[in-house]
C-alpha positions as CSV (number, residue, x, y, z in Angstrom):
1,F,0.2,-0.2,0.0
2,S,2.7,2.6,0.9
3,E,4.7,1.6,-1.8
4,R,1.7,2.2,-4.4
5,N,0.9,5.4,-2.5
6,S,4.6,6.6,-3.0
7,I,4.6,5.2,-6.8
8,A,1.2,7.1,-7.0
9,S,2.8,10.4,-5.5
10,E,5.7,10.2,-7.8
11,Q,3.8,10.2,-10.7
12,K,1.4,12.9,-9.8
13,K,4.5,15.2,-9.5
14,F,5.9,14.0,-13.0
15,A,2.4,14.8,-14.5
16,D,2.9,18.3,-12.7
17,R,6.0,19.2,-14.1
18,K,4.9,18.0,-17.2
19,E,1.7,20.2,-17.4
20,T,3.8,23.1,-16.3
21,L,6.1,22.5,-19.1
22,V,3.7,22.2,-22.0
23,K,2.2,25.4,-20.5
24,L,5.4,27.1,-20.9
25,F,5.7,26.0,-23.9
26,R,2.8,27.2,-25.0
27,E,3.3,30.5,-23.9
28,Q,6.8,30.7,-25.5
29,F,6.0,29.2,-28.7
30,S,2.3,30.0,-29.0
31,A,1.8,26.4,-30.4
32,E,1.0,23.0,-29.0
33,P,3.8,20.8,-28.6
34,N,4.4,17.2,-29.6
35,G,6.7,14.9,-27.9
36,R,9.7,15.6,-29.6
37,N,9.7,19.6,-29.5
38,L,8.6,19.1,-25.7
39,E,11.5,16.9,-25.1
40,K,13.7,19.6,-26.9
41,F,12.4,22.3,-24.7
42,R,12.5,20.4,-21.4
43,F,16.4,19.8,-22.6
44,Y,17.1,23.8,-23.2
45,N,15.6,24.3,-19.8
46,E,17.3,21.9,-17.8
47,Q,20.6,22.4,-19.7
48,Q,20.5,26.2,-19.1
49,C,19.5,27.1,-22.5
50,K,23.2,25.8,-23.7
51,C,24.6,23.0,-26.0
52,L,26.0,20.8,-23.4
53,Y,28.9,20.0,-25.6
54,S,30.0,23.3,-27.1
55,G,28.9,25.7,-24.4
56,K,27.3,28.1,-27.1
57,T,24.2,29.1,-26.3
58,I,20.7,27.7,-28.0
59,D,18.8,30.3,-29.3
60,I,15.2,29.9,-28.2
61,S,13.7,31.6,-31.5
62,R,15.2,28.7,-33.2
63,L,14.7,25.8,-31.3
64,L,12.4,24.2,-33.4
65,E,13.7,25.0,-36.6
66,P,14.9,21.5,-38.3
67,G,18.7,21.1,-38.3
68,Y,19.4,23.4,-35.9
69,V,19.6,21.2,-32.8
70,E,19.0,17.8,-32.1
71,V,18.3,15.7,-29.4
72,D,21.6,13.2,-29.0
73,H,22.3,10.0,-27.4
74,I,24.9,10.6,-24.7
75,L,26.1,7.3,-24.6
76,P,25.4,6.1,-28.3
77,Y,22.1,4.2,-28.4
78,S,23.8,1.6,-30.7
79,R,26.0,0.6,-28.0
80,S,23.9,0.9,-25.3
81,F,20.3,0.0,-26.3
82,D,19.7,3.3,-23.8
83,D,16.7,5.4,-25.0
84,S,16.1,6.8,-21.7
85,R,16.0,10.6,-20.8
86,N,18.6,9.9,-18.7
87,N,20.8,9.5,-21.8
88,K,19.8,12.5,-23.8
89,V,20.6,16.2,-24.2
90,L,20.0,19.0,-26.3
91,V,23.0,19.7,-28.9
92,L,23.6,21.5,-31.8
93,S,23.4,19.7,-34.7
94,S,26.7,20.4,-36.0
95,E,28.4,18.8,-32.5
96,N,26.0,16.1,-32.6
97,R,27.6,14.9,-36.4
98,D,31.0,15.8,-34.9
99,K,30.7,13.6,-32.0
100,G,29.3,10.6,-33.9
101,N,29.2,7.4,-32.5
102,R,31.0,8.2,-29.6
103,T,30.9,8.8,-25.9
104,P,31.6,12.6,-24.7
105,Y,34.9,11.6,-22.9
106,E,35.8,9.8,-26.5
107,Y,34.9,13.0,-28.3
108,F,37.1,15.4,-26.7
109,G,38.7,13.9,-23.6
110,M,41.6,14.4,-25.2
111,D,42.0,17.5,-25.1
112,A,42.5,18.3,-21.2
113,D,41.0,21.9,-21.3
114,R,38.0,21.2,-23.0
115,W,37.2,17.7,-21.0
116,H,38.0,20.0,-17.7
117,A,35.3,22.7,-19.0
118,F,33.1,20.2,-19.9
119,E,33.1,18.3,-16.6
120,E,32.7,21.5,-14.4
121,H,29.5,22.5,-16.8
122,V,28.2,19.0,-16.2
123,K,28.8,19.1,-12.6
124,S,27.0,22.7,-12.4
125,L,23.8,21.1,-13.9
126,K,20.8,20.7,-11.8
127,I,20.1,17.3,-13.6
128,T,20.1,13.6,-12.3
129,E,22.8,11.3,-10.8
130,A,22.4,8.8,-13.7
131,K,22.8,11.7,-16.4
132,K,26.0,13.4,-14.7
133,S,27.1,9.4,-14.7
134,R,26.8,9.4,-18.3
135,L,28.1,12.2,-19.6
136,L,31.1,11.8,-17.2
137,R,31.8,8.5,-17.7
138,K,35.2,7.9,-19.2
139,D,35.1,4.0,-19.9
140,F,32.5,2.5,-22.1
141,G,34.3,-0.2,-23.7
142,E,33.1,-3.5,-24.7
143,Q,32.5,-4.8,-21.1
144,A,30.4,-1.8,-20.1
145,Q,28.6,-2.0,-23.7
146,K,27.4,-5.6,-22.8
147,E,26.2,-4.8,-19.5
148,F,24.2,-2.0,-20.5
149,I,22.7,-3.9,-23.7
150,D,22.0,-6.8,-20.9
151,R,20.3,-4.7,-18.9
152,N,18.2,-2.8,-20.9
153,L,17.2,-6.2,-22.7
154,N,16.4,-7.7,-19.5
155,D,14.2,-4.3,-18.4
156,T,12.5,-4.8,-21.7
157,R,11.5,-8.7,-21.1
158,Y,10.3,-7.7,-17.9
159,A,8.4,-5.1,-19.1
160,S,6.7,-7.1,-21.9
161,R,6.4,-10.2,-19.6
162,F,4.3,-7.8,-17.1
163,F,2.2,-6.5,-19.6
164,M,1.6,-10.0,-21.0
165,N,0.5,-11.3,-18.1
166,Y,-1.7,-8.1,-17.1
167,V,-3.6,-8.6,-20.7
168,N,-3.8,-12.2,-19.3
169,D,-5.5,-11.4,-16.5
170,C,-7.7,-8.5,-17.4
171,L,-8.6,-9.5,-21.3
172,Q,-11.2,-12.1,-22.0
173,F,-11.2,-12.8,-25.8
174,E,-14.0,-14.8,-27.0
């Protein structure tokens, strides 16, 4: 009972935050947000209006402009299978292309000054520890990739099994 109440409370907080974000989006853009645009707006605010990789300010008036900014997977999706919000950031399209299929550390970790500036900026952000951990991760070799993929596939299996049992328990087919 208490666990369900705790979950319900967290869901209510999430819904309230999303409702506030949608309201701010409508005020800013005089339009209804779709999922991708709301995600960009959320990351824009979370990242203090800056591209996380270059540190350049993102022009809010161009936020929805195709090709200006992109949502990037911190740990490349092809290497982690992680499509969670904790693995996504908003970056200028040119930075996303330059980063390619690399982690932030692989992207500019060899440039000690740039890495240090990036590290300090990430530490200053009010983001989840899980996201900070992904952003500042230095080692993402084959073993780490395998662990991420195994964990994400296991989560998918768990969710699929839960849904299958739910359907079997709650739906009756003729």
